[in-house]
Biopython code that builds the backbone (N, CA, C, O; Angstrom):
import numpy as np
from Bio.PDB.StructureBuilder import StructureBuilder

atoms = [
    (1, "MET", "N", (0.853, -1.176, 0.000)),
    (1, "MET", "CA", (0.000, 0.000, 0.000)),
    (1, "MET", "C", (0.897, 1.236, 0.000)),
    (1, "MET", "O", (1.947, 1.244, 0.642)),
    (2, "ARG", "N", (0.489, 2.264, -0.708)),
    (2, "ARG", "CA", (1.244, 3.520, -0.749)),
    (2, "ARG", "C", (1.242, 4.193, 0.626)),
    (2, "ARG", "O", (0.268, 4.107, 1.374)),
    (3, "LEU", "N", (2.333, 4.850, 0.935)),
    (3, "LEU", "CA", (2.479, 5.526, 2.218)),
    (3, "LEU", "C", (1.387, 6.570, 2.437)),
    (3, "LEU", "O", (0.774, 6.606, 3.503)),
    (4, "ASP", "N", (1.137, 7.424, 1.436)),
    (4, "ASP", "CA", (0.137, 8.487, 1.621)),
    (4, "ASP", "C", (-1.260, 7.913, 1.865)),
    (4, "ASP", "O", (-2.032, 8.461, 2.653)),
    (5, "LYS", "N", (-1.579, 6.815, 1.192)),
    (5, "LYS", "CA", (-2.894, 6.192, 1.403)),
    (5, "LYS", "C", (-2.987, 5.570, 2.802)),
    (5, "LYS", "O", (-4.015, 5.691, 3.469)),
    (6, "PHE", "N", (-1.910, 4.906, 3.243)),
    (6, "PHE", "CA", (-1.920, 4.316, 4.581)),
    (6, "PHE", "C", (-2.148, 5.387, 5.645)),
    (6, "PHE", "O", (-2.952, 5.195, 6.557)),
    (7, "LEU", "N", (-1.443, 6.510, 5.532)),
    (7, "LEU", "CA", (-1.572, 7.577, 6.521)),
    (7, "LEU", "C", (-2.990, 8.124, 6.571)),
    (7, "LEU", "O", (-3.488, 8.455, 7.647)),
    (8, "LYS", "N", (-3.647, 8.222, 5.417)),
    (8, "LYS", "CA", (-5.012, 8.728, 5.375)),
    (8, "LYS", "C", (-5.995, 7.699, 5.946)),
    (8, "LYS", "O", (-6.817, 8.036, 6.798)),
    (9, "VAL", "N", (-5.913, 6.460, 5.484)),
    (9, "VAL", "CA", (-6.851, 5.421, 5.923)),
    (9, "VAL", "C", (-6.716, 5.156, 7.425)),
    (9, "VAL", "O", (-7.715, 4.926, 8.106)),
    (10, "SER", "N", (-5.481, 5.187, 7.945)),
    (10, "SER", "CA", (-5.262, 4.950, 9.379)),
    (10, "SER", "C", (-5.560, 6.189, 10.215)),
    (10, "SER", "O", (-5.561, 6.138, 11.445)),
    (11, "ARG", "N", (-5.811, 7.295, 9.532)),
    (11, "ARG", "CA", (-6.131, 8.586, 10.169)),
    (11, "ARG", "C", (-4.988, 9.163, 10.993)),
    (11, "ARG", "O", (-5.216, 9.954, 11.907)),
    (12, "LEU", "N", (-3.757, 8.768, 10.671)),
    (12, "LEU", "CA", (-2.596, 9.418, 11.284)),
    (12, "LEU", "C", (-2.487, 10.845, 10.739)),
    (12, "LEU", "O", (-2.105, 11.770, 11.456)),
    (13, "ILE", "N", (-2.831, 11.004, 9.451)),
    (13, "ILE", "CA", (-2.934, 12.314, 8.816)),
    (13, "ILE", "C", (-4.286, 12.348, 8.122)),
    (13, "ILE", "O", (-4.654, 11.398, 7.431)),
    (14, "LYS", "N", (-5.027, 13.435, 8.300)),
    (14, "LYS", "CA", (-6.429, 13.468, 7.874)),
    (14, "LYS", "C", (-6.664, 13.428, 6.362)),
    (14, "LYS", "O", (-7.627, 12.813, 5.903)),
    (15, "ARG", "N", (-5.784, 14.086, 5.579)),
    (15, "ARG", "CA", (-6.014, 14.141, 4.132)),
    (15, "ARG", "C", (-4.821, 13.570, 3.373)),
    (15, "ARG", "O", (-3.674, 13.747, 3.784)),
    (16, "ARG", "N", (-5.094, 12.892, 2.275)),
    (16, "ARG", "CA", (-4.034, 12.265, 1.490)),
    (16, "ARG", "C", (-3.097, 13.315, 0.885)),
    (16, "ARG", "O", (-1.891, 13.082, 0.791)),
    (17, "THR", "N", (-3.637, 14.463, 0.476)),
    (17, "THR", "CA", (-2.779, 15.502, -0.092)),
    (17, "THR", "C", (-1.805, 16.029, 0.962)),
    (17, "THR", "O", (-0.647, 16.311, 0.654)),
    (18, "LEU", "N", (-2.270, 16.160, 2.199)),
    (18, "LEU", "CA", (-1.398, 16.603, 3.292)),
    (18, "LEU", "C", (-0.332, 15.541, 3.577)),
    (18, "LEU", "O", (0.829, 15.872, 3.817)),
    (19, "ALA", "N", (-0.725, 14.275, 3.550)),
    (19, "ALA", "CA", (0.227, 13.169, 3.753)),
    (19, "ALA", "C", (1.307, 13.198, 2.670)),
    (19, "ALA", "O", (2.480, 12.960, 2.958)),
    (20, "LYS", "N", (0.917, 13.487, 1.430)),
    (20, "LYS", "CA", (1.874, 13.576, 0.318)),
    (20, "LYS", "C", (2.846, 14.726, 0.544)),
    (20, "LYS", "O", (4.049, 14.565, 0.338)),
    (21, "GLU", "N", (2.347, 15.878, 0.962)),
    (21, "GLU", "CA", (3.209, 17.039, 1.219)),
    (21, "GLU", "C", (4.221, 16.734, 2.320)),
    (21, "GLU", "O", (5.408, 17.024, 2.173)),
    (22, "VAL", "N", (3.755, 16.150, 3.421)),
    (22, "VAL", "CA", (4.637, 15.830, 4.550)),
    (22, "VAL", "C", (5.726, 14.853, 4.100)),
    (22, "VAL", "O", (6.894, 15.027, 4.448)),
    (23, "ALA", "N", (5.357, 13.840, 3.338)),
    (23, "ALA", "CA", (6.327, 12.850, 2.854)),
    (23, "ALA", "C", (7.324, 13.498, 1.892)),
    (23, "ALA", "O", (8.524, 13.239, 1.982)),
    (24, "ASP", "N", (6.848, 14.320, 0.991)),
    (24, "ASP", "CA", (7.732, 14.942, 0.001)),
    (24, "ASP", "C", (8.685, 15.957, 0.634)),
    (24, "ASP", "O", (9.710, 16.296, 0.042)),
    (25, "GLN", "N", (8.353, 16.444, 1.832)),
    (25, "GLN", "CA", (9.251, 17.356, 2.551)),
    (25, "GLN", "C", (10.311, 16.592, 3.343)),
    (25, "GLN", "O", (11.143, 17.203, 4.014)),
    (26, "GLY", "N", (10.285, 15.254, 3.268)),
    (26, "GLY", "CA", (11.292, 14.440, 3.950)),
    (26, "GLY", "C", (11.068, 14.301, 5.444)),
    (26, "GLY", "O", (12.017, 14.065, 6.191)),
    (27, "ARG", "N", (9.818, 14.444, 5.895)),
    (27, "ARG", "CA", (9.513, 14.380, 7.323)),
    (27, "ARG", "C", (9.018, 13.010, 7.770)),
    (27, "ARG", "O", (8.586, 12.850, 8.911)),
    (28, "ILE", "N", (9.076, 12.016, 6.876)),
    (28, "ILE", "CA", (8.640, 10.653, 7.217)),
    (28, "ILE", "C", (9.744, 9.667, 6.846)),
    (28, "ILE", "O", (10.338, 9.755, 5.772)),
    (29, "THR", "N", (10.010, 8.719, 7.760)),
    (29, "THR", "CA", (10.950, 7.648, 7.445)),
    (29, "THR", "C", (10.250, 6.299, 7.638)),
    (29, "THR", "O", (9.389, 6.143, 8.505)),
    (30, "ILE", "N", (10.640, 5.344, 6.816)),
    (30, "ILE", "CA", (10.173, 3.958, 6.957)),
    (30, "ILE", "C", (11.407, 3.136, 7.299)),
    (30, "ILE", "O", (12.348, 3.056, 6.510)),
    (31, "ASN", "N", (11.399, 2.523, 8.483)),
    (31, "ASN", "CA", (12.534, 1.725, 8.960)),
    (31, "ASN", "C", (13.844, 2.509, 8.870)),
    (31, "ASN", "O", (14.882, 1.946, 8.521)),
    (32, "GLY", "N", (13.798, 3.807, 9.182)),
    (32, "GLY", "CA", (14.997, 4.629, 9.214)),
    (32, "GLY", "C", (15.419, 5.240, 7.882)),
    (32, "GLY", "O", (16.390, 5.994, 7.833)),
    (33, "THR", "N", (14.703, 4.925, 6.800)),
    (33, "THR", "CA", (15.032, 5.448, 5.484)),
    (33, "THR", "C", (14.000, 6.485, 5.069)),
    (33, "THR", "O", (12.800, 6.269, 5.240)),
    (34, "ALA", "N", (14.456, 7.609, 4.526)),
    (34, "ALA", "CA", (13.539, 8.656, 4.077)),
    (34, "ALA", "C", (12.544, 8.077, 3.071)),
    (34, "ALA", "O", (12.914, 7.286, 2.203)),
    (35, "ALA", "N", (11.277, 8.479, 3.199)),
    (35, "ALA", "CA", (10.220, 7.900, 2.372)),
    (35, "ALA", "C", (9.507, 8.968, 1.554)),
    (35, "ALA", "O", (9.366, 10.113, 1.983)),
    (36, "LYS", "N", (9.065, 8.571, 0.374)),
    (36, "LYS", "CA", (8.240, 9.433, -0.466)),
    (36, "LYS", "C", (6.787, 8.974, -0.323)),
    (36, "LYS", "O", (6.513, 7.906, 0.224)),
    (37, "ALA", "N", (5.858, 9.800, -0.825)),
    (37, "ALA", "CA", (4.435, 9.467, -0.739)),
    (37, "ALA", "C", (4.128, 8.144, -1.448)),
    (37, "ALA", "O", (3.216, 7.420, -1.049)),
    (38, "SER", "N", (4.886, 7.837, -2.488)),
    (38, "SER", "CA", (4.631, 6.621, -3.270)),
    (38, "SER", "C", (5.345, 5.392, -2.699)),
    (38, "SER", "O", (5.208, 4.295, -3.239)),
    (39, "SER", "N", (6.102, 5.566, -1.614)),
    (39, "SER", "CA", (6.808, 4.425, -1.016)),
    (39, "SER", "C", (5.823, 3.351, -0.576)),
    (39, "SER", "O", (4.699, 3.646, -0.170)),
    (40, "ASN", "N", (6.262, 2.108, -0.662)),
    (40, "ASN", "CA", (5.406, 0.982, -0.306)),
    (40, "ASN", "C", (5.507, 0.700, 1.191)),
    (40, "ASN", "O", (6.604, 0.623, 1.744)),
    (41, "VAL", "N", (4.355, 0.545, 1.840)),
    (41, "VAL", "CA", (4.296, 0.233, 3.265)),
    (41, "VAL", "C", (3.795, -1.198, 3.415)),
    (41, "VAL", "O", (2.845, -1.601, 2.743)),
    (42, "LYS", "N", (4.436, -1.969, 4.303)),
    (42, "LYS", "CA", (3.966, -3.332, 4.549)),
    (42, "LYS", "C", (3.884, -3.584, 6.048)),
    (42, "LYS", "O", (4.453, -2.832, 6.841)),
    (43, "THR", "N", (3.189, -4.622, 6.429)),
    (43, "THR", "CA", (3.019, -4.971, 7.834)),
    (43, "THR", "C", (4.384, -5.158, 8.489)),
    (43, "THR", "O", (5.270, -5.803, 7.928)),
    (44, "GLY", "N", (4.543, -4.585, 9.688)),
    (44, "GLY", "CA", (5.797, -4.695, 10.417)),
    (44, "GLY", "C", (6.725, -3.503, 10.229)),
    (44, "GLY", "O", (7.686, -3.349, 10.983)),
    (45, "ASP", "N", (6.459, -2.658, 9.240)),
    (45, "ASP", "CA", (7.290, -1.470, 9.012)),
    (45, "ASP", "C", (7.144, -0.495, 10.179)),
    (45, "ASP", "O", (6.084, -0.400, 10.799)),
    (46, "GLU", "N", (8.222, 0.225, 10.464)),
    (46, "GLU", "CA", (8.212, 1.239, 11.512)),
    (46, "GLU", "C", (8.280, 2.612, 10.848)),
    (46, "GLU", "O", (9.219, 2.912, 10.110)),
    (47, "LEU", "N", (7.276, 3.435, 11.121)),
    (47, "LEU", "CA", (7.205, 4.774, 10.534)),
    (47, "LEU", "C", (7.500, 5.820, 11.596)),
    (47, "LEU", "O", (6.990, 5.740, 12.713)),
    (48, "SER", "N", (8.326, 6.804, 11.246)),
    (48, "SER", "CA", (8.549, 7.975, 12.098)),
    (48, "SER", "C", (8.036, 9.177, 11.329)),
    (48, "SER", "O", (8.464, 9.434, 10.203)),
    (49, "ILE", "N", (7.126, 9.908, 11.935)),
    (49, "ILE", "CA", (6.480, 11.040, 11.278)),
    (49, "ILE", "C", (6.718, 12.286, 12.116)),
    (49, "ILE", "O", (6.380, 12.321, 13.299)),
    (50, "ARG", "N", (7.308, 13.320, 11.491)),
    (50, "ARG", "CA", (7.538, 14.580, 12.196)),
    (50, "ARG", "C", (6.426, 15.545, 11.827)),
    (50, "ARG", "O", (6.316, 15.979, 10.680)),
    (51, "LEU", "N", (5.599, 15.875, 12.820)),
    (51, "LEU", "CA", (4.476, 16.795, 12.635)),
    (51, "LEU", "C", (4.660, 17.965, 13.585)),
    (51, "LEU", "O", (4.444, 17.828, 14.789)),
    (52, "GLY", "N", (5.052, 19.100, 13.060)),
    (52, "GLY", "CA", (5.255, 20.270, 13.907)),
    (52, "GLY", "C", (6.340, 20.021, 14.932)),
    (52, "GLY", "O", (7.474, 19.710, 14.569)),
    (53, "GLN", "N", (6.005, 20.155, 16.223)),
    (53, "GLN", "CA", (6.980, 20.013, 17.309)),
    (53, "GLN", "C", (7.032, 18.608, 17.888)),
    (53, "GLN", "O", (7.591, 18.415, 18.968)),
    (54, "ARG", "N", (6.467, 17.624, 17.202)),
    (54, "ARG", "CA", (6.507, 16.274, 17.763)),
    (54, "ARG", "C", (6.852, 15.239, 16.714)),
    (54, "ARG", "O", (6.640, 15.439, 15.519)),
    (55, "VAL", "N", (7.387, 14.134, 17.186)),
    (55, "VAL", "CA", (7.723, 13.004, 16.321)),
    (55, "VAL", "C", (6.925, 11.805, 16.827)),
    (55, "VAL", "O", (6.988, 11.451, 18.004)),
    (56, "ILE", "N", (6.178, 11.193, 15.920)),
    (56, "ILE", "CA", (5.367, 10.020, 16.257)),
    (56, "ILE", "C", (6.005, 8.808, 15.581)),
    (56, "ILE", "O", (6.289, 8.829, 14.383)),
    (57, "THR", "N", (6.223, 7.760, 16.361)),
    (57, "THR", "CA", (6.769, 6.520, 15.812)),
    (57, "THR", "C", (5.723, 5.423, 15.987)),
    (57, "THR", "O", (5.255, 5.164, 17.096)),
    (58, "VAL", "N", (5.362, 4.783, 14.874)),
    (58, "VAL", "CA", (4.344, 3.727, 14.902)),
    (58, "VAL", "C", (4.843, 2.498, 14.139)),
    (58, "VAL", "O", (5.720, 2.596, 13.281)),
    (59, "ARG", "N", (4.272, 1.348, 14.467)),
    (59, "ARG", "CA", (4.530, 0.121, 13.721)),
    (59, "ARG", "C", (3.246, -0.255, 12.989)),
    (59, "ARG", "O", (2.164, -0.253, 13.576)),
    (60, "VAL", "N", (3.375, -0.574, 11.714)),
    (60, "VAL", "CA", (2.223, -0.959, 10.897)),
    (60, "VAL", "C", (1.772, -2.350, 11.322)),
    (60, "VAL", "O", (2.546, -3.304, 11.252)),
    (61, "GLU", "N", (0.516, -2.469, 11.763)),
    (61, "GLU", "CA", (-0.018, -3.752, 12.217)),
    (61, "GLU", "C", (-0.806, -4.468, 11.129)),
    (61, "GLU", "O", (-0.695, -5.685, 10.979)),
    (62, "LYS", "N", (-1.609, -3.710, 10.362)),
    (62, "LYS", "CA", (-2.355, -4.319, 9.261)),
    (62, "LYS", "C", (-2.685, -3.271, 8.214)),
    (62, "LYS", "O", (-2.711, -2.073, 8.495)),
    (63, "LEU", "N", (-2.935, -3.742, 7.007)),
    (63, "LEU", "CA", (-3.249, -2.859, 5.891)),
    (63, "LEU", "C", (-4.690, -3.102, 5.457)),
    (63, "LEU", "O", (-5.106, -4.246, 5.274)),
    (64, "GLN", "N", (-5.442, -2.028, 5.295)),
    (64, "GLN", "CA", (-6.824, -2.122, 4.821)),
    (64, "GLN", "C", (-7.059, -0.996, 3.826)),
    (64, "GLN", "O", (-6.522, 0.100, 3.979)),
    (65, "GLU", "N", (-7.859, -1.271, 2.810)),
    (65, "GLU", "CA", (-8.172, -0.244, 1.806)),
    (65, "GLU", "C", (-9.074, 0.835, 2.388)),
    (65, "GLU", "O", (-8.909, 2.019, 2.094)),
    (66, "THR", "N", (-10.015, 0.423, 3.204)),
    (66, "THR", "CA", (-10.909, 1.380, 3.871)),
    (66, "THR", "C", (-11.105, 0.906, 5.303)),
    (66, "THR", "O", (-10.893, -0.264, 5.623)),
    (67, "THR", "N", (-11.511, 1.831, 6.152)),
    (67, "THR", "CA", (-11.732, 1.463, 7.548)),
    (67, "THR", "C", (-12.702, 2.441, 8.195)),
    (67, "THR", "O", (-12.838, 3.584, 7.759)),
    (68, "LYS", "N", (-13.365, 1.978, 9.227)),
    (68, "LYS", "CA", (-14.237, 2.857, 10.000)),
    (68, "LYS", "C", (-13.381, 3.625, 10.988)),
    (68, "LYS", "O", (-12.286, 3.189, 11.342)),
    (69, "LYS", "N", (-13.880, 4.763, 11.428)),
    (69, "LYS", "CA", (-13.130, 5.623, 12.341)),
    (69, "LYS", "C", (-12.665, 4.873, 13.591)),
    (69, "LYS", "O", (-11.523, 5.028, 14.023)),
    (70, "GLU", "N", (-13.549, 4.066, 14.165)),
    (70, "GLU", "CA", (-13.228, 3.336, 15.392)),
    (70, "GLU", "C", (-12.125, 2.295, 15.171)),
    (70, "GLU", "O", (-11.373, 1.983, 16.094)),
    (71, "GLU", "N", (-12.030, 1.762, 13.954)),
    (71, "GLU", "CA", (-11.077, 0.688, 13.668)),
    (71, "GLU", "C", (-9.740, 1.203, 13.160)),
    (71, "GLU", "O", (-8.787, 0.431, 13.055)),
    (72, "ALA", "N", (-9.649, 2.487, 12.843)),
    (72, "ALA", "CA", (-8.438, 3.040, 12.227)),
    (72, "ALA", "C", (-7.208, 2.862, 13.107)),
    (72, "ALA", "O", (-6.134, 2.534, 12.601)),
    (73, "ALA", "N", (-7.341, 3.069, 14.408)),
    (73, "ALA", "CA", (-6.199, 2.962, 15.320)),
    (73, "ALA", "C", (-5.647, 1.536, 15.372)),
    (73, "ALA", "O", (-4.495, 1.347, 15.761)),
    (74, "GLY", "N", (-6.427, 0.542, 14.997)),
    (74, "GLY", "CA", (-5.974, -0.844, 14.975)),
    (74, "GLY", "C", (-5.019, -1.144, 13.843)),
    (74, "GLY", "O", (-4.430, -2.224, 13.804)),
    (75, "MET", "N", (-4.854, -0.210, 12.918)),
    (75, "MET", "CA", (-3.945, -0.425, 11.791)),
    (75, "MET", "C", (-2.491, -0.199, 12.173)),
    (75, "MET", "O", (-1.585, -0.579, 11.431)),
    (76, "TYR", "N", (-2.263, 0.423, 13.335)),
    (76, "TYR", "CA", (-0.893, 0.688, 13.771)),
    (76, "TYR", "C", (-0.789, 0.608, 15.285)),
    (76, "TYR", "O", (-1.787, 0.699, 16.001)),
    (77, "GLU", "N", (0.440, 0.434, 15.757)),
    (77, "GLU", "CA", (0.706, 0.452, 17.200)),
    (77, "GLU", "C", (1.617, 1.646, 17.472)),
    (77, "GLU", "O", (2.681, 1.772, 16.865)),
    (78, "LEU", "N", (1.200, 2.514, 18.378)),
    (78, "LEU", "CA", (2.003, 3.680, 18.739)),
    (78, "LEU", "C", (3.176, 3.220, 19.595)),
    (78, "LEU", "O", (2.980, 2.694, 20.690)),
    (79, "LEU", "N", (4.394, 3.417, 19.100)),
    (79, "LEU", "CA", (5.587, 3.003, 19.837)),
    (79, "LEU", "C", (6.086, 4.120, 20.739)),
    (79, "LEU", "O", (6.411, 3.879, 21.901)),
    (80, "LYS", "N", (6.151, 5.347, 20.211)),
    (80, "LYS", "CA", (6.525, 6.475, 21.048)),
    (80, "LYS", "C", (6.100, 7.788, 20.402)),
    (80, "LYS", "O", (5.939, 7.892, 19.186)),
    (81, "GLU", "N", (5.926, 8.776, 21.256)),
    (81, "GLU", "CA", (5.569, 10.109, 20.806)),
    (81, "GLU", "C", (6.410, 11.076, 21.624)),
    (81, "GLU", "O", (6.345, 11.081, 22.853)),
    (82, "GLU", "N", (7.196, 11.890, 20.943)),
    (82, "GLU", "CA", (8.087, 12.790, 21.669)),
    (82, "GLU", "C", (8.024, 14.198, 21.101)),
    (82, "GLU", "O", (7.782, 14.401, 19.912)),
    (83, "ARG", "N", (8.249, 15.159, 21.979)),
    (83, "ARG", "CA", (8.294, 16.566, 21.579)),
    (83, "ARG", "C", (9.738, 16.931, 21.247)),
    (83, "ARG", "O", (10.680, 16.464, 21.887)),
    (84, "ILE", "N", (9.885, 17.770, 20.239)),
    (84, "ILE", "CA", (11.221, 18.235, 19.881)),
    (84, "ILE", "C", (11.268, 19.751, 20.024)),
    (84, "ILE", "O", (10.291, 20.444, 19.737)),
    (85, "ASN", "N", (12.390, 20.245, 20.461)),
    (85, "ASN", "CA", (12.571, 21.691, 20.605)),
    (85, "ASN", "C", (13.546, 22.162, 19.548)),
    (85, "ASN", "O", (14.689, 21.709, 19.487)),
    (86, "GLU", "N", (13.087, 23.062, 18.733)),
    (86, "GLU", "CA", (13.948, 23.565, 17.652)),
    (86, "GLU", "C", (14.360, 24.975, 17.919)),
    (86, "GLU", "O", (15.086, 25.568, 17.121)),
]
sb = StructureBuilder()
sb.init_structure("model")
sb.init_model(0)
sb.init_chain("A")
sb.init_seg("    ")
for serial, (resi, resn, name, xyz) in enumerate(atoms, 1):
    if name == "N":
        sb.init_residue(resn, " ", resi, " ")
    sb.init_atom(name, np.array(xyz, "f"), 0.0, 1.0, " ", f" {name:<3s}", serial, name[0])
structure = sb.get_structure()
């Protein structure tokens, strides 16, 4: 599954266009490697997403084309969330 689609479906980022912008700015890594919006995401991958003053690290648990709001959080496991001071 494409990275931008995963972020939207899992509701980590609300809109796919925003997910694409964040990825293209180099603010997302998959398993420590910089990722583009078109990068492929698979179960077990570790994503680090820098959003403003915080970094969210999650592990991909399952991939779904669509999901209900209540089930979206089940697509990933939150490993850590930290604030950064710039």
